[in-house]
C-alpha positions as CSV (number, residue, x, y, z in Angstrom):
1,M,26.4,-55.7,29.9
2,N,26.3,-52.2,28.5
3,V,23.6,-49.6,28.2
4,Q,23.6,-46.6,25.9
5,F,21.1,-43.8,26.1
6,W,19.9,-42.5,22.7
7,G,16.6,-40.8,23.5
8,G,14.8,-39.4,26.5
9,A,18.3,-38.4,27.9
10,Q,18.0,-35.0,29.6
11,E,14.8,-34.5,27.5
12,V,11.2,-35.8,27.7
13,T,10.6,-37.2,24.3
14,G,12.1,-39.8,22.0
15,S,12.6,-42.6,24.6
16,M,15.2,-45.0,23.3
17,H,17.8,-47.0,25.3
18,L,20.2,-49.6,23.8
19,L,21.2,-52.6,26.0
20,T,24.0,-54.9,24.8
21,V,24.1,-58.3,26.7
22,N,25.7,-61.6,25.7
23,G,26.6,-60.1,22.3
24,Q,22.9,-59.3,21.6
25,K,21.4,-55.8,21.2
26,I,18.1,-55.1,22.9
27,L,16.3,-51.8,22.4
28,L,14.1,-50.4,25.1
29,D,11.5,-48.2,23.4
30,C,11.7,-46.5,20.0
31,G,9.9,-43.2,20.3
32,L,9.6,-40.1,18.2
33,F,11.6,-37.1,19.4
34,Q,9.6,-33.8,19.4
35,G,11.1,-30.4,19.3
36,K,12.3,-27.8,16.8
37,R,11.1,-29.0,13.4
38,A,14.4,-29.3,11.5
39,L,16.2,-31.1,14.4
40,T,13.1,-33.3,15.0
41,Y,13.1,-34.6,11.4
42,E,16.8,-35.2,11.3
43,R,16.9,-36.9,14.7
44,N,14.0,-39.2,13.9
45,L,15.1,-40.0,10.4
46,N,18.7,-41.0,11.3
47,F,19.2,-43.7,13.9
48,P,22.6,-43.6,15.8
49,F,23.0,-47.3,15.2
50,D,22.2,-49.8,12.4
51,P,18.5,-50.9,12.9
52,A,19.4,-54.2,11.2
53,E,21.7,-55.1,14.1
54,I,19.0,-54.8,16.8
55,D,17.9,-58.2,17.9
56,V,14.9,-57.4,20.0
57,L,12.8,-54.4,20.9
58,V,11.0,-54.2,24.2
59,L,8.2,-51.5,24.2
60,S,7.0,-50.1,27.6
61,H,3.8,-48.5,26.2
62,A,2.1,-47.0,23.2
63,H,2.6,-43.3,23.5
64,I,4.2,-41.9,20.4
65,D,7.3,-40.6,22.2
66,H,8.0,-44.2,23.1
67,S,6.7,-46.1,20.1
68,G,6.4,-43.7,17.3
69,N,9.6,-44.4,15.4
70,I,9.1,-48.2,15.2
71,P,7.9,-48.1,11.6
72,N,11.0,-46.2,10.6
73,L,13.2,-48.8,12.5
74,V,11.5,-51.6,10.6
75,K,11.8,-49.7,7.3
76,Q,15.5,-49.4,7.8
77,G,16.2,-53.1,8.4
78,F,15.0,-54.2,11.9
79,K,13.7,-57.8,11.7
80,G,13.4,-58.9,15.3
81,H,10.4,-59.3,17.7
82,I,8.8,-56.3,19.4
83,F,7.6,-57.4,22.8
84,C,4.8,-55.4,24.6
85,T,1.5,-56.0,26.5
86,P,-1.6,-57.0,24.5
87,A,-3.3,-53.6,25.1
88,T,-0.1,-51.8,23.9
89,R,-0.2,-53.9,20.7
90,D,-3.8,-53.0,20.2
91,L,-3.1,-49.3,20.7
92,C,-0.1,-49.3,18.4
93,A,-2.3,-50.9,15.7
94,A,-4.3,-47.6,15.8
95,M,-1.6,-45.1,16.7
96,L,1.2,-45.9,14.3
97,P,-0.9,-45.8,11.1
98,D,-2.4,-42.6,12.5
99,S,1.0,-41.1,13.1
100,A,1.9,-41.9,9.4
101,R,-1.3,-40.2,8.2
102,I,-0.7,-37.1,10.2
103,Q,2.8,-36.9,8.9
104,E,1.6,-37.3,5.3
105,Q,-1.1,-34.7,5.8
106,D,1.1,-32.2,7.4
107,V,3.9,-32.7,4.8
108,G,1.3,-32.3,2.1
109,Y,0.0,-29.0,3.6
110,L,3.6,-27.6,4.0
111,N,4.6,-28.6,0.5
112,K,1.8,-26.5,-0.9
113,K,3.5,-23.5,0.7
114,R,7.0,-24.4,-0.4
115,K,8.0,-22.6,-3.6
116,G,11.2,-22.4,-5.6
117,P,14.2,-24.6,-6.2
118,D,15.7,-23.8,-2.8
119,E,12.7,-25.4,-1.1
120,P,12.5,-29.0,-2.2
121,P,9.4,-31.0,-1.2
122,L,9.4,-32.6,2.2
123,A,8.7,-36.3,2.8
124,P,7.2,-38.1,5.8
125,L,9.4,-40.3,8.0
126,Y,7.3,-43.3,7.1
127,T,4.0,-44.0,5.3
128,E,0.8,-45.7,6.5
129,E,2.0,-48.9,4.7
130,D,5.3,-48.8,6.6
131,A,3.3,-48.5,9.9
132,T,1.0,-51.4,9.0
133,N,4.0,-53.6,8.0
134,A,5.7,-52.9,11.4
135,L,2.7,-54.4,13.3
136,S,3.6,-57.9,12.0
137,F,6.7,-57.8,14.2
138,F,4.7,-57.3,17.5
139,V,4.5,-60.2,20.0
140,S,2.1,-59.7,23.0
141,L,3.1,-60.7,26.5
142,P,0.6,-60.2,29.4
143,Y,1.5,-58.7,32.7
144,W,3.3,-61.1,35.2
145,R,4.1,-63.8,32.6
146,S,7.8,-64.3,32.0
147,L,9.5,-65.2,28.6
148,F,13.1,-65.6,27.5
149,I,13.5,-63.0,24.7
150,A,17.2,-63.5,24.0
151,D,20.0,-65.8,25.2
152,G,20.2,-65.4,29.0
153,V,17.5,-62.6,29.1
154,R,14.1,-63.2,30.7
155,L,11.4,-60.5,30.3
156,T,8.5,-59.8,32.7
157,F,6.0,-56.9,32.5
158,F,4.4,-55.3,35.5
159,D,1.6,-52.7,35.5
160,A,2.9,-49.1,35.3
161,G,-0.5,-47.5,35.7
162,H,0.3,-44.8,33.2
163,I,-1.9,-45.5,30.2
164,L,-3.8,-48.6,29.0
165,G,-1.2,-51.4,28.7
166,S,1.7,-49.4,30.1
167,A,4.4,-51.6,31.6
168,I,7.4,-51.6,33.9
169,V,10.0,-53.7,32.2
170,Q,11.9,-56.3,34.2
171,L,14.9,-58.1,32.6
172,D,16.5,-60.9,34.5
173,I,19.9,-61.4,32.9
174,H,22.4,-64.3,33.1
175,E,25.8,-63.2,31.8
176,D,29.3,-64.4,32.5
177,G,28.1,-66.7,35.2
178,E,26.3,-63.9,37.1
179,Q,22.6,-63.0,37.5
180,K,21.6,-59.4,37.2
181,R,18.2,-57.6,37.1
182,L,17.6,-54.5,35.1
183,V,14.3,-52.6,35.7
184,F,13.0,-49.9,33.2
185,S,10.1,-47.9,34.6
186,G,8.8,-46.7,31.3
187,D,6.4,-43.9,32.3
188,L,4.9,-44.4,35.8
189,G,1.3,-43.4,36.5
190,R,-0.2,-41.9,39.6
191,E,-2.0,-43.5,42.4
192,G,-5.8,-42.9,42.4
193,M,-6.2,-42.2,38.7
194,A,-9.8,-42.3,37.4
195,I,-9.6,-45.4,35.2
196,L,-6.4,-47.4,35.7
197,R,-4.9,-49.4,38.5
198,N,-2.1,-48.0,40.6
199,P,1.5,-48.6,39.4
200,E,3.2,-51.6,40.9
201,F,6.3,-51.6,43.0
202,I,9.4,-53.8,42.5
203,T,11.7,-54.3,45.4
204,A,14.8,-56.0,43.9
205,A,17.0,-54.7,41.1
206,D,20.7,-54.2,40.3
207,V,20.2,-51.5,37.7
208,V,17.2,-49.2,37.3
209,I,16.3,-46.9,34.4
210,M,13.6,-44.5,35.7
211,E,11.6,-41.6,34.3
212,S,11.9,-38.2,35.9
213,T,9.3,-36.1,34.0
214,Y,7.9,-34.4,37.1
215,G,10.9,-34.9,39.3
216,A,10.7,-31.3,40.5
217,R,6.9,-30.9,40.8
218,V,4.1,-31.9,43.1
219,H,0.8,-32.3,41.3
220,E,-2.4,-30.6,42.4
221,T,-5.0,-33.1,43.6
222,F,-7.7,-34.6,41.4
223,E,-10.2,-32.6,43.4
224,D,-8.4,-29.3,42.7
225,A,-8.1,-30.3,39.0
226,S,-11.9,-31.0,38.9
227,K,-12.6,-27.6,40.5
228,K,-10.4,-25.7,38.1
229,L,-11.9,-27.5,35.1
230,R,-15.4,-26.4,36.2
231,E,-14.1,-22.8,36.6
232,V,-12.4,-22.7,33.2
233,I,-15.5,-24.1,31.5
234,A,-17.9,-21.7,33.3
235,A,-15.7,-18.6,32.6
236,T,-15.3,-19.4,28.9
237,C,-19.0,-20.0,28.5
238,R,-19.7,-16.5,30.1
239,R,-17.4,-15.0,27.4
240,G,-19.3,-17.0,24.7
241,G,-16.1,-18.8,23.6
242,K,-14.7,-22.2,22.9
243,I,-12.4,-24.3,25.1
244,L,-9.6,-25.9,23.0
245,V,-7.9,-28.8,24.8
246,P,-4.7,-30.2,23.1
247,S,-4.8,-33.7,24.5
248,F,-2.9,-37.0,23.9
249,A,-5.4,-39.3,22.2
250,V,-4.3,-42.2,24.4
251,G,-5.0,-42.0,28.1
252,R,-5.4,-38.3,28.7
253,T,-8.5,-38.0,26.4
254,Q,-10.2,-40.9,28.0
255,E,-9.4,-39.6,31.5
256,L,-10.8,-36.2,30.6
257,V,-13.9,-37.6,29.0
258,Y,-14.6,-39.7,32.1
259,A,-14.1,-36.6,34.3
260,L,-16.5,-34.6,32.1
261,H,-19.0,-37.4,32.3
262,R,-19.0,-37.4,36.1
263,L,-19.3,-33.6,36.2
264,S,-22.1,-33.7,33.7
265,D,-24.0,-36.3,35.8
266,Q,-23.5,-34.1,38.8
267,Q,-24.7,-31.1,36.9
268,K,-21.5,-29.2,37.9
269,I,-20.8,-27.9,34.4
270,P,-22.9,-26.0,31.8
271,R,-24.7,-28.1,29.2
272,I,-22.5,-27.3,26.3
273,P,-21.5,-29.5,23.4
274,I,-18.3,-31.5,23.9
275,F,-16.4,-32.8,20.9
276,V,-13.5,-35.3,20.8
277,D,-12.1,-34.3,17.4
278,S,-9.6,-37.1,16.7
279,P,-10.2,-40.2,14.7
280,L,-7.4,-41.8,16.7
281,A,-9.0,-40.9,20.0
282,V,-12.2,-42.5,18.7
283,N,-10.4,-45.7,17.8
284,V,-8.4,-45.7,21.0
285,T,-11.6,-45.3,23.1
286,E,-13.0,-48.4,21.5
287,I,-9.8,-50.2,22.5
288,F,-10.2,-49.0,26.0
289,R,-13.6,-50.7,26.0
290,L,-12.0,-54.0,25.0
291,H,-9.7,-54.0,28.1
292,P,-11.9,-53.7,31.2
293,D,-9.5,-56.1,32.9
294,V,-7.1,-53.1,33.6
295,Y,-9.8,-50.8,35.0
296,N,-9.7,-49.9,38.7
297,A,-12.5,-50.6,41.2
298,E,-14.0,-47.1,40.8
299,V,-14.7,-47.5,37.1
300,R,-16.0,-51.0,37.5
301,Q,-18.4,-49.8,40.2
302,F,-19.5,-46.9,38.0
303,M,-20.3,-49.3,35.2
304,A,-22.0,-51.7,37.5
305,M,-24.6,-49.1,38.4
306,D,-26.0,-49.7,34.9
307,T,-24.8,-52.6,32.7
308,H,-25.2,-50.3,29.6
309,R,-23.3,-47.4,31.2
310,N,-20.4,-46.2,29.1
311,P,-17.7,-44.3,31.0
312,F,-16.5,-42.8,27.7
313,G,-19.9,-41.6,26.3
314,F,-22.7,-39.4,27.5
315,E,-25.5,-37.1,26.1
316,H,-23.5,-34.0,25.2
317,L,-20.4,-35.8,23.9
318,T,-19.8,-36.2,20.2
319,Y,-16.9,-38.2,18.7
320,V,-15.7,-36.6,15.4
321,R,-14.1,-38.8,12.7
322,S,-14.4,-37.0,9.4
323,V,-12.5,-34.1,8.2
324,E,-15.7,-32.4,7.0
325,A,-17.3,-32.7,10.5
326,S,-14.0,-31.3,12.0
327,K,-14.1,-28.3,9.7
328,E,-17.7,-27.6,10.7
329,L,-16.6,-27.0,14.3
330,N,-14.9,-23.8,13.0
331,F,-18.4,-22.3,12.3
332,L,-19.8,-22.9,15.8
333,R,-21.0,-19.7,17.3
334,Q,-21.9,-21.1,20.7
335,P,-19.7,-22.1,23.6
336,A,-18.2,-25.6,23.1
337,L,-15.4,-27.7,24.4
338,I,-13.1,-29.4,21.8
339,I,-10.6,-32.0,22.7
340,A,-8.1,-32.7,19.9
341,A,-4.7,-34.3,19.4
342,S,-1.8,-33.8,19.6
343,G,-1.2,-33.2,23.3
344,M,1.8,-30.9,22.7
345,A,0.2,-29.2,19.7
346,E,2.8,-30.5,17.3
347,G,0.5,-32.0,14.8
348,G,-3.0,-33.2,14.2
349,R,-6.4,-31.4,14.2
350,I,-5.7,-29.2,17.2
351,L,-3.4,-27.1,14.9
352,H,-6.3,-26.2,12.7
353,H,-8.5,-25.2,15.6
354,L,-5.7,-23.1,17.1
355,K,-5.1,-21.5,13.7
356,N,-8.7,-20.4,13.5
357,T,-9.3,-19.2,17.1
358,I,-5.9,-18.4,18.8
359,D,-6.4,-14.7,18.2
360,D,-9.9,-14.7,19.7
361,P,-10.0,-13.3,23.3
362,S,-13.1,-15.3,24.0
363,T,-11.2,-18.6,23.4
364,T,-9.5,-20.6,26.1
365,I,-6.6,-22.9,25.3
366,L,-6.5,-25.4,28.2
367,F,-3.4,-27.6,28.6
368,V,-3.9,-30.8,30.6
369,G,-0.6,-32.5,30.0
370,F,3.2,-31.9,29.9
371,Q,4.5,-29.6,27.2
372,A,8.1,-30.4,26.2
373,E,10.7,-27.8,25.3
374,H,10.5,-26.2,21.9
375,T,7.0,-27.6,21.1
376,L,4.2,-25.2,20.1
377,G,2.3,-26.1,23.2
378,R,5.2,-25.1,25.4
379,R,5.6,-21.8,23.5
380,I,1.9,-21.0,24.0
381,L,2.0,-22.0,27.7
382,D,5.1,-19.9,28.3
383,G,3.2,-16.9,27.1
384,E,4.9,-16.1,23.8
385,P,2.8,-13.3,22.2
386,R,3.2,-14.6,18.6
387,V,3.6,-18.2,17.5
388,R,3.9,-20.0,14.1
389,I,1.3,-22.5,13.0
390,F,1.9,-24.3,9.6
391,G,4.6,-21.7,9.0
392,E,2.4,-18.6,9.5
393,A,2.6,-16.2,12.4
394,Y,-0.4,-15.7,14.7
395,T,-1.0,-13.4,17.7
396,V,-2.0,-15.2,20.8
397,R,-5.1,-13.4,22.2
398,A,-6.8,-16.4,23.6
399,R,-6.7,-17.0,27.4
400,V,-4.2,-19.8,28.3
401,E,-4.9,-22.1,31.2
402,S,-3.2,-25.2,32.5
403,I,-4.3,-28.0,34.8
404,E,-1.6,-30.4,36.0
405,G,-4.0,-32.5,38.1
406,Y,-4.9,-34.7,35.2
407,S,-1.4,-35.7,34.5
408,A,-0.9,-39.4,34.1
409,H,2.7,-39.2,35.3
410,A,3.9,-39.8,38.9
411,D,5.0,-36.5,40.6
412,Q,8.1,-36.0,42.7
413,P,6.8,-37.7,45.9
414,A,5.4,-40.6,44.0
415,L,8.7,-41.1,42.1
416,R,10.6,-41.0,45.4
417,A,8.2,-43.6,46.9
418,W,8.6,-45.9,43.8
419,A,12.4,-45.7,43.9
420,G,12.4,-46.1,47.6
421,R,11.0,-49.6,47.4
422,F,14.2,-51.0,45.9
423,D,16.7,-52.7,48.3
424,P,19.5,-50.1,48.5
425,A,22.0,-52.8,49.4
426,R,21.4,-54.5,46.0
427,L,20.8,-51.5,43.8
428,Q,24.1,-50.6,42.1
429,H,23.1,-47.8,39.7
430,L,19.9,-45.8,39.0
431,F,19.7,-43.8,35.8
432,L,17.2,-40.9,35.5
433,V,15.7,-40.4,32.0
434,H,12.7,-38.8,30.4
435,G,13.1,-35.6,32.2
436,E,14.4,-32.1,31.5
437,P,17.7,-31.4,33.3
438,D,16.4,-29.4,36.2
439,A,13.7,-32.0,37.0
440,A,16.1,-34.8,36.8
441,A,18.8,-33.0,38.9
442,T,16.3,-32.2,41.6
443,L,15.1,-35.7,41.8
444,A,18.6,-37.1,41.7
445,G,19.5,-35.1,44.8
446,L,16.5,-36.3,46.7
447,L,17.1,-39.9,45.8
448,Q,20.6,-39.7,47.1
449,V,19.3,-38.2,50.3
450,D,16.9,-41.2,50.4
451,G,19.9,-43.6,50.4
452,I,20.4,-44.5,46.8
453,A,24.2,-44.1,46.5
454,R,24.7,-43.9,42.7
455,V,22.3,-41.9,40.6
456,S,23.2,-40.7,37.1
457,I,21.6,-38.4,34.6
458,P,23.0,-39.6,31.2
459,E,23.5,-37.4,28.3
460,R,22.4,-38.5,24.8
461,G,24.9,-41.1,23.6
462,A,26.4,-41.8,27.0
463,A,27.3,-45.5,27.5
464,Y,27.8,-47.4,30.7
465,D,29.4,-50.8,31.4
466,L,27.4,-52.4,34.1
């Protein structure tokens, strides 16, 4: 058995790990890398292996940094099954075509500004037709059901508690007369999240591939996050400005909408219009409604108070689908809160809202999720005085705030607790992925203190015989 790390290795985006077992090639995730524009395009366009040689793809969850390059994989020759949970398949049916549309729209906008023979027109990684075609390769497998997906390889999904349908991947492998178990965490959620169940623990594994996004941080509590959200909204309203929230359309938007619903019911925030300006988020929210089986007890109780109660809708909330309605938000002259994708401000409608208001001191840009290195969101959060949006430079005069308490990722103590459930006598090797080097290194040291003898932080392209 051999594993090679081709994405999410000492970085947070582009999750992609290649497992070779019994002469078969199994890909764990196929996400889009996000970073500097030129490097991003080249990295995502050119796979470091022949997609036609991949036998099976196992997808942990639907976030674009884990699923977003699947249409390109299929376009370049992959013909195997893509195994995921039913909710992940439903989310990908909305997200992958949306990813294609955003690419086509952004490329179209940029091509209008490209002039001369030394600036040839850009092309998207894949089209909406490519994304739709890729969906025919998906095979749904519910949590806790086992299925042989290749010779000697049995797959079982467990609840990762990160977003709707997110899964911990367990592969029980029979090779050369031996039985081994490989566990891939995907992205792990937090205990006590507003909508989803807690992540599950697994106690027995020989090899673990584990995320380390917040390996060096401790999250603020949900109560502290709610308090800061109230304060940011109140302060921005006093200035007469807008609150712009770059947010992932899947998971974070629904968590935030539910939090705003609760605050509105409790009359703890001003009565201002709230907009979810993302066709994808609208579609995804409908998918959330189709999967109440994954809700936690709190949400089920909230809905039980009124059989018609909708955790994702309330009086002051408007979901915006059309481009025309989105553009009208630029002419609002009253305080408002606008949630728009993408979460790292690398594409989508949030770019247009930032372009129009980032130089307005009354505006607040509120980050509620992780911002990877070299993304626009990270540059704004790090305090760069001028940033480029659609190729043009803008001065950042808006107030910039961040709330980490709404993160859907496990923090350092939770990651240690999850890894600590594995039997150290059986665990031969633990790999840390999906984390920046400092975060992964900090967590690696702590896990070794906790008794896990062999912890590695693989570089991109590193291969290990197991």
